N, C-alpha and C positions, 0 to 999 in steps of 0.2 A: 533461416532465411526466410524473408518476405515470401508469400503464395499467391501464386496467381488469382487475382480476385474474382477473374471469369471464370476460375475452375471451381468456384464455390458453387454450391447448391441457389443460393439467393443469387450472385452473382451471375450464374449460367441463365438462369431463369430471366432475369431481367435483361441481360443482354440479346438473347435468343427471341424474347418478346418485342424489345426495341428494334430489333434487324426486321421482324417481321412486320411491322408498325410502319417502318420507314419502306420498306419495299412494297407496301399498300398504297402508302401515299404515292411512291412514285411512279407505279401502275395508274391511279387515278389522275393524276396530273398530266402524264403523257398521252392518254387519250381524250384528256380533256383540252388541251392546249396543242397536240401536233396530232396532223393525220396519218398516226401509223397503224391503227387497230386494234384491237384488245387482245389479239391473241400472239402478235409482236411485242407489243406494251409488256403483257405479262410475262412473255419469255427476256425480254430485256430487263425488268425491273426484278425477276427470279435472279438472272445471272450476275446483275450487277452488285445485289447485295449478298448473294452468298460469295463473290468476290472480296466484297470490303470485308464482310464478318471473317472471312479464312486470314487477309492480311493482319486485321485488326487483333483476332486472337494469337496469331502466330506473334504479331512484334510485343503483344503483353505479355505472351508465356515466355518470349525472348528476355525481355526486359528484367522481370520477375526471378530470372534465376541467373541474371548477369549484373556485375555491378559496373555499370558505364563510367569510363574515363573519357577524359579528352580527345585519344585516338580510337576509341569505339563509337562516340556520337560523332567524330569526321567520317568515320566507316559508313554509319548509319545515313549519314547526310547523303554521302555519295553513292550507296547502294539503291536507297529507295527511289527515286526518280526511276531509274531503268527497271526495275522491279515492278513498279506500278504499270509501267507502258507497256513491259512484256505481258502482263497478267490481264491487261486491257486488250490486247490482241488474241489472247487466248480465250479469252469472252466472246470475242468478235465471232473467233472461229465456230467455239461452240453453240451460238447462238445460230449463225447460218445452218449449221448442222441437224440441229432441231427442228427449225422452220423447213428444212428442205425434208426432213424426214416426215414430218408431217403433211406436207405437200402444200404448204404455205409459200408465195413470193417475199422473195427477200430484199428486192429493189428498194422498196421504202425503208425497210430495217439499214440498209447498206447506209442510206443516206441521213438517215437519221444518226448512225455512229458516226459517219464522216464529219457531221456538224457539230459533233458533242464529246468527240473524242479529247481535243486538247482539254477543255473545260473538265471534265470529268477526270481528266489525269492531275491537274493543277489543284481542283479541291481534294483530292483522295491524298495526294501527297502531302497538302497543309493539313488534313486530317490527320495521318499518321502522323506526321511531326510534332503536332498538339497533343496526340495521346502518348507519346512516346515521353514528351516533358512530364506531363501528368503523372504517369507512371512512375517514371523516375521519381519525381517528389513524392508518390505517394510511396514507393519503394525507401525512400531516405526517411520519411515518417516512422515508418513499421519498423525500421531498423533502431532508431532513435527509442521508439516506444519501448523495444524489447531490450534494448539496453537498460532503460530506466528502470522497467518491470527489475530485470536481473539485478541492477543496483540497489534497488528497493526489499530485493528479498535477501540478498548478501547483509546488507544493513539490518535488516530485521531479524535475522538469524546471529547476528554480532550482538545486537542489542539483547536479545533473550539469553544469548550465552553469558554474556557480559552481567545480566540481571539475576541468574541463577548464580553465578558465582559469588555474588554480593549477597544473596541470601544465605547461602553456605557459610559466607565468613563469619555471619552475626550469631550463630550458636555455637562456635565451640567454646569461646572461654565461658562464654555462661551455663553450658555444660559442666565444664571441668570446675568452677565454683560452686556448684550443685550439688555437684559428687561430694566436695571436700565436706561441703555442709553435711551431708548425708553422713558420711563417714565418720564427721565428729559426733551426730548425734547418736549413731548406733549403740553406744557404749552407755550414754547417758540418759537418753530417750529415745529407747525403740518405735515406741507408738509414734513420734512426730514423724522420725525416719522414715518409714513406710509411708505414712501420710505423704512426705515431700516426694519420695519416690513413685507415687500412686499420681502426683499433681505433675513431676515431672514427664511421666510418660503421656500424659493426657497431653501437656503442652506440646511433646514432639509431636505425637499421633495428629493433632492438629493443623500443625508446620508443615510437615508433610501433605496432609490433604488440600491445603490451600495453597501449594508452592506451585500450582500451575494456574491459576486464576491471574487473570490480569488484574480486573478490578472487583472489590465487593464493598458490603455498604460500612460504613464508620460501626453500627450495630455489633456487628460479626467481629470487627477488627477489635472492638472493645472485648468483646466475650474473649477473644483470644487473648488479650494484653490482661484480665483477669486472672487466667492459670500463671501468667509470668507472675503478677505481682502477688497472689498465694504462695507461690515459691519464696519470694522475696520477704515476704512475712514471716515466714518460718525461719529463713536465716537471720533478718535482725528483729523479729518481735514485734514490740511498741513501739519501737524506736521510729519506724516505717509508718508513717498516715498518709494517705491517697486520698484527696477530693475531687470526685469528677462532676463536672457540669456541661451536660451536652442536651443542647436542643433538641425536641422531637424531631424538627425539621434535618438537624445536623445529621442524625443517626441514619436517614435513609440516604444520605448524600454517598456517593462512591469514592473509593480511594485504591489505591496498590495496597495490596497484603501484605502486613510483616514490615509495615511502614513507622508504627508507632512505638514497637518495643525497644528499638535504638536510642530512641529519643529518652523513653521512659527511664532505661537502663542507665543513662547517660544522668539524668536525673539524680537517679538512688545514688549511683555512686560518689558524684560531685558532693551532693546532699548529706550523704552520710559519713564520706572519708572527708570531707573540707570541713564538717563543723561538728561540735559536740551534744547530745542530747537528742532530742527527739526531731526527725525530719518532715516536714510538711509538703507534700508534693503535690499539684494542683492541675489538673488537666480539663480542659475547656473547648468546647467546639459549637461554634453560630455560623448558621446558614446564610448566605447572602447571594444576590440574582449571579449565577455562573459560578459560584464561587463556595467552597468549603474552607473554612479558618479554622485551626486546632491551635492551641498555645498549650505549651507545657512549661509550668515554671518550679522553680525548686530554689531552697536558701543555699548561698555558699559566704565561703570568708574573703571579703574583699582584700583582706592582705595576703591570700597565698593566690590570688588571681596571677599575678605576674609570673610565679613558678608554673604555672599550669598556661601556659599557652598552645595555642592551636584550637582547631576545634575538635580534634581526635577522631575514631574512624567513625563514632556513631552519625556526628553530623556530616562526615564529609560522604560517608556511603549513604543517607538520606538526601542528600544534594546531585550525588551522582544518579541515583536510581531516579529523582524526580524528571532529571535531565531526560536519561532515557525516555521515560517514559512520556513524558510532556514536550520534551525538548526547549526547555528555559531554566535559566538559572539564577532566577530572580525569584524562586517560590517559598525561600527559608530565609528568615531573619532573626536576628539574636540580638539583646538588646540585656542590659543590667540594669536595675531601678533599686538602689540603696543595696542591700543583701539578699536580692531576689536576683537571679538568674531565669532569661524565659527565652523560649527556642517559639517561634510561630512559625507556620506552615500554611500556604494559601494552594489549594488543589483546583485546577480549572475544572467544572462541571460541563458535560454537554447536554443542554436543555433544548428542547422542540420550540 
């Protein structure tokens, strides 16, 4: 619920200071333009702005705790005029009492009140109506901001949960394949099996450590990818050849962690399973103003393409992650040139 703006320390200081300044101007104006005398004018200014302050604070505080509908607005329109008129009579009585207690004549003060009472009432009612409208608008704005903030928090939590789920889905099939390879190597090549287990341990340790980072540099991502490629090269040996062409400027650009592995994994899978002989995979990255471009290409057999329709989990997960991160669906492009399959991603960069 919106807070009364006058109850905050800043709002209270501003309200109190403004009331004192207006009371001082009131006092100076009366003694300058009306022969009332300094003391009656001071009493009048203090009581008048004390009355205004109480009415304004009560009105704003009430409106900050109520949701004004049409019926309540109608009630406010009807209640304020008699409330103001009664308050002015109360101030009149209090002013007379104060002047009499200090031995000051009250005739000029009585005449002053008689001449200005209607004007004061009209101005005060209009002031309160205006403040009621402003406070109601402020209340609606605060409620909207609160709802927007709550919706953004819910959306952020939802995005984080979905990103976490996508990250978890990337690893199990890779782990199972790697463990099967380790199992196959234990009898024939125990040394390579131990090496692969160590690399697998390093890979998943790094994966867990980077899981909570929103963005990391391409250089960090490439170091992590090297762990993955080392494991795959143990599995596939000389058949897997990887070339990298990463510019120095691109290495410093930022990207979501664990983004390249599913793309390279797709390239390895389709390059090795869809062709015979060695598979040459190329990873290239270059920098552009406010953008980082990354391209991954691998060979494929065009005759087998119709039997492998769809983007597969790797591309779909990358598309989904980029949408959750950047709110865009145009950051991934796929192309086929002859016997080469190429995936290119474009990552926006926040630059000063």
